[in-house]
Each structure stands twice: as C-alpha cells, then as structure tokens.
N, C-alpha and C positions, 0 to 999 in steps of 0.2 A: 852405391850410390847411381843416380840416373847420370847420366851427361846428356844433354841435350842435343850435343852435336856428334856423339857417337854412336856408330851402329846395335844396336841390340843384340843381344847374344843370347843363345838357349843351350844350357848342356844339356848332353843327352849323354845320359847312365845306361847302359845296356849289355847285355853279353856279347862280347868280341869274338869273330873267326869263328862265328856258326853262319852258316851258309843259308839261312832263313829269316834268322833276327837282322843279317848283313843286308840281305834285301829288303826286308821291312826300313829299314835305316835308309837306304838307298831311292827306292822308290814310292815310299808313302810320307816320312819322317820329314827329307830334306825338300824335297816337291812344294810341302804345306809350307815349311818355315820360310824358304825363299820367296815364296807368292805372296809373304808380307814382308819381306826386307828383313828378314831375320836370320843372322850368322849360326850357323849348327854348329856345335864344339863338340867331337867326340873326341877325346882325349887319344886315342891311340892312332887319331887320323891328325894329328895338330904337329907338325913339325916343331923338336925344341932340343932344349940341350940341359933340360934341369931331370933332378930326381922323379919321379913319375906319382910321387903322392904329393911334394910339393904343389908340382903342376895342376893338378888335380882340385887341390884347395884354394889354388890361384883363381884357376877358371872358375868355380864355383861362387869365392865370393864377387867374382867380377859378371857372371852372367846376370840378366834381368828374371829369367824363370828357367826352368827346367824339364823336361821329359825323362821320365822313368821307366823303362820299360823291366818289367819283373819277369819276364818268360827263362826259363832254367834255376832261375832264384839264387841270381849271383850274389853271394855277402858282399860286396863292394858296390850292386847297385841299390842295398837297401842302405848301407851306409852313406850314399854320395846324394839319395833323397834324403836321408832322414837329415844330413847337414845344411841342404840348397832348402829345405824348409823351412828353416830356422826364419832366414831373410826372404826368401823368393816362393812365390806359386810354383806348385809341381803338378804337373799334369801324369796322371800312371796308366801305363799302359801294360797290355799281358796279352798272350796268346790265350785263347778262349778256352782249350782245353785245360788250362792252371786254375782255374777257377773252382775245380771239383778233384776230389779224391780218384787215384788211379790204383790199380792194380796193380802195377810194376813198379810204382813207388812205396816200396813199404815203409821206410821214414816219413812220410806225407813232405818231402824237400822240396818238391817241384810244385805244389801247391802254395798258391799266394797265401802269406802267414795271415793266422787272424785276423792281427789289428791292421792289416793294410786290406782287409777284403772290403769295410767299411767304406774305402775310398769309392768313389764315382770313376771307374777304372774304365778304359775305353778299350774292349776286346777287338781281337783282329785273329782272323782265322787263317788268311795265307798272304803272301807279301802282294798281291793281286788285290788284296780285300775293299772294294768300293765305299762300303758302309764304314769302315774305317777310315778311308779315307776322308769322308765328310763331315765325322762325326769329330776327327783329329782339327780340322778346320774351322768347325764350329767353333770346340774348344778353345783353339789357341787364339781366336778373335776374341771368343769373352776373356781370357786373360789378359788378352793385350790393352782391351780399353782402357782399362786406368792408368795402365802402365802408359800409355801414348797421352793421357789427358793430364799425370803427373808430370810427364815430358814437357808438354806444353805449359803447365805453370811452372816449371824452373826456367824458361827460355824466355815468359814474359818477365818472370822475378830479375833474370840476370839481366835483360834490359833494362829492366826500372833501374837497377843497381849504377849499370853506368852512365843512366840518365840522371839519376842523384849525383853522383860524382862531377858529372861537368857541370852542375852548377855552381855557382858563386857561395860565397858563405851565406849573403844576403839573402839569397834567392831561395838556400834550403832552408832559413829560416821562416820563408813566407810559407812554404810547403809543406812546415812541419806545423806551422800554423793554421792552415787552411784545414789540413788533416783533423786536426784536435777539433775545430768547428764543426767540421761536416760529421764526426762521431757524437758531440753534444748534440745537435741538430738531430739526428737519428735515436739517441736516447731519452729526447721529448724537452730538451732544456730549448728555452726561446733565448733572445736577446733581450736582453736586461735594458732597461729604464732607471737612469743617473739616479732622478727624481724619487724612486721606490726602492732601489739595491746602487750600491756602489758594484757591480760586479758587469763583466763582459755577458756573461748567461745567465738565466734562472730557471730553477722549476720547483715547484711546491706540489706537496703530497699531504693530503689532507683526512683524517678520518673525525667524524663527532664534534667538529668543531675545532679538531687542534691541528694547526699548520706544522709541516718541517719544512722552509725553506732550505731551497740547495743552488746554494751560488757558484758560480763557476769565474775565475779571472785566469787569464795568462799573460804572463811576464815573461821578458827576454832579455838575456844577457850573455854579453862576448868578455869573456875575462881574457882570450886568449886570441889573437888574429887565426888559429886554426882551431878553436872551438866556438862549436854551437851550442848554446844552453837555455832553454825554454824550459820554464815552470809552469804547471799547472796547476792552481788550488780550485779545490771542489769544498766548500764547507755546507755543513748540515746544520742548521740553527732551531732547535725543536721550538718554537713559537706559543706562546699561552694563546688562549683560545680568543678569536675576534672571527668578524665578518669578513675583514677584507686587508688583503694581504699589503696592502698600503700602512692603513692603520696600525696596525698588530707589529709591521717594521720600524715605524714612526716609532711607537711606545716604549721599542725594546724590551719587549715581555721575554726573553732569552731563557729557558730553563736550561740548556745544554749546548754545547758544541762539540762537533766532530770533524776534524779537516783530514782530505787526501791531498797529499802534496805528491806531484807527479814531476821528478827531475828526469828532463828528456835533453840526451846528450847524445853529437855524433861521433864522441870520442868514447873507450872502454871506461868504464870507472871501477877500478877494483872492489871487490866485499869489504877488503882488508882497511881500505883508503876510508871508506863511507864509514865503517864501522868507529874509526879514527874521529872522525870528523861528525860522530852521532853518538859520545858517550854516555848518555843519559837514554838514549833508545836500546829497545832490545829489538833483534830481528826474528820476525816471524815465517818460518819457512813454509808454514802451508799458506799464508796469503802473499808471499815473497816479498814484503815490506818491512820496514823498520817501524816500532810503535813506540809510543810514550807518552808523556805529558807535558803541556807546557803553561805557563801565565798566560791569562787572554784576560780583554776586560771588556765585561756585559754592562748594555744601559746607553742612555746616551748623554752627551759632554756635561749635562748637569748632576746626573745622577748613576755615576760609573760605580761598576761591584768589580772587584778582584775575582776572578774564579780562575778554572784546569779548564784546558781545553786536549779532548785527544786529538792525537795525529797521527797520523799514517804517513811514511813518506816512501811512494813507489820511484826505483829508479828503473829508467828504459833507456839504454846506456848503444854506445854502436850502434847507432842508426846510419843505414846505409841504403838505405830506399824509402820511399812514401809507403808503396803496399804492405812491406814486412812493418812499420812503424802503426800505420792503420790497423793491422789485425791486433797488435799490442795494445794499442791503447783502447781499440774497441772491447778486447779481454778486460783488460783493467776496468773499464766505466762501466760496463754490462756487470760485473760482480757487483760493482758499488751500487746498481740501481737496483739489480736482486733484492740488497740486503735494505734497499728502501721498501721493497715489497713486504719483507717480512719484517720488518717493523710498523707495517701501517694496520696493524689489526687481525681480525679473525678473519676466518674465507666469508670473503663475498663483501667486504668493508674496504679494501684493499682499493687505492687509487695513486695512480700517478698522472697529474695534469702541470705541462707546461704551461705558463700564462703570463699573459702582461699584466699588472692591476692598472 
C-alpha cells in the first residue's frame, strides 16, 4: 500500500555477481531510479539479518514497482517477477542476444521464456547503452505517473480525515447533510416545495403520462454524545396519469411505493447488530442492503388505503471523511437513478426530469 510520506521503492531482480549485469545496475538502472527519487532495492546490497527468502518476500511486498532483468535466465528472477506482478507493475529488461536462440545454448535456457517474450521488454546491448537508458527513463516515468496520482489522492484523503475528525459532532452532521444535498443536486433532484410534497428534495420521471415521483428527506438523530446518525429517505411513488405533479400528488393516486433508506453513521455498525435490529428484512449481497416490506398508508386523509411498501435499507457507517462519504453516497444514489431509467420504458422514452411544480 502506498504511504504518501514514504520514499517510493523499486525492487530490482537480476543475476548477481556478473560483471556485465552489475555494471548495468550501477550505470543505467540506479541513476534512472534516483533521478525520479525512487530508492532501488537489490537484495544482495541491502544490509539485513533475516533469512534471504523472507527478506526478498518482505521487500517485494513493500515495493511500489519492480524491475526484472531476465539476462542469464535466473529462476529466482522469474519467481520474483511473478510474485511482484500480483500487486505491482513490473518493468522487464534483458540483454538483446537473449531474444533469439543461440547455437551454444543446447536447451534454450538463456533465451527469454516464451510466456514473457510477449512482454514489452526493454533490451540492452552493453552497460553504456544510451538507447536503453532513455527507454528505461520513459518506462519508469510511465509506471510512476499513476502511482504518484494515487499517492496524491491518499495525501488529500489523509488530510480530509484529519479535518473531519477535528470537527465537533454538530459540524460533522452539517458536513454529512451538505454532502447529501450536493449529491442529490448532481442526481437531478431539486429542492422540494412544501405545498407539493413534504420532502427536502424532489425529482420526477415521466413516460406516456405516467409519473414516478422521487422524494428525498434528511433526518438527523444523536442517540449518544459520540454518535452522529443521519438518515436519508428516498421514496419512489408511481402516480397515475396526470398533467401536473401538483394535482397528481394532491389526489394521491398512488399505485406502488418503494423506499430507499440510507442510515449514515460515524460509528461502525456491525452486520450482526443490523441483522438483529431488522428481523423481517433479508440482506441482499448484490446490492449491499437489507430488503423487506412494511405496511404503508396510501391516499389522502379522507380516503386512506392500507398497503405494502418495498423498503431497502442501506447502511453507510464508519464515516471518517467528507470525500469518502461523498463517494459512497454517490455510488448508491447513482445506482438508484440507473434503476429509475431502467423502469422508464423502452429505449428513446427514458426521461429523468427534476422539477418544481
């Protein structure tokens, strides 16, 4: 894992105690790594008191990327390259004459093995090969670019976590609520009008005169001094045919209701605890939420009808930064919005229109 404050390391796997490969390491590989502030690690040049195999594995796990020089076909180099490639990029290099069969190589051992010949190997001819030097620099820069971006993102996230933790409980709730509002605006929700619908946010899907109202409301509760709990309710109300949202909602011609409930907590909520609290709900691993049905009232105060509503409960717990929470809520709300579009009819008839009536 990248540590934003630690110098990057590159594990170099190659044949040791060979005059030519040692010269390539000292004259070509090390200068290029140091040029971009990366620490080269060649295990025979690292002072340690461990078993050599354990030291190699430890260094491979800690490196950000690796260079594997396949010259002389050392079995250990193939092993180390394969081990590193599980989690880190590997740059392959080799002496040029290893790219083809040699008359004095009866068993073909020195030629690069066929499964690695497909790699974009950087070939070198001698320890002062300038072409190799330029190509290696470009390849290292190419491999480093995403690692540096990730390191920068980790640094920003670490600062965001510290900033969030420094806030009071009340300020943390404000940050969470503002993030929810921002995500809902991005998802095409508009601020709701009380005379139309009792919700903080409202969106509308329409097809062939039928409306699906999407209403969102944010509630907050502090059950303990050290716990921030905010719940976002998103209700999908499929309404009968009407020209205007106001009249359709006022007449309460509702045919079905689905509700997504987001429980947002700064503390971890164990899955077992949530399951115990929701005995009538089953957990959907695919959507990472609890699903169930609850009794609901449809219609206005004069003509109420008892019905059932489908409810999905999403738990976003352990909130420790604004950015991480925003990503999680964006993913969930985005998933719900895609479901809206899928429910909106055949291709060409889909419409998501956030509106104020």
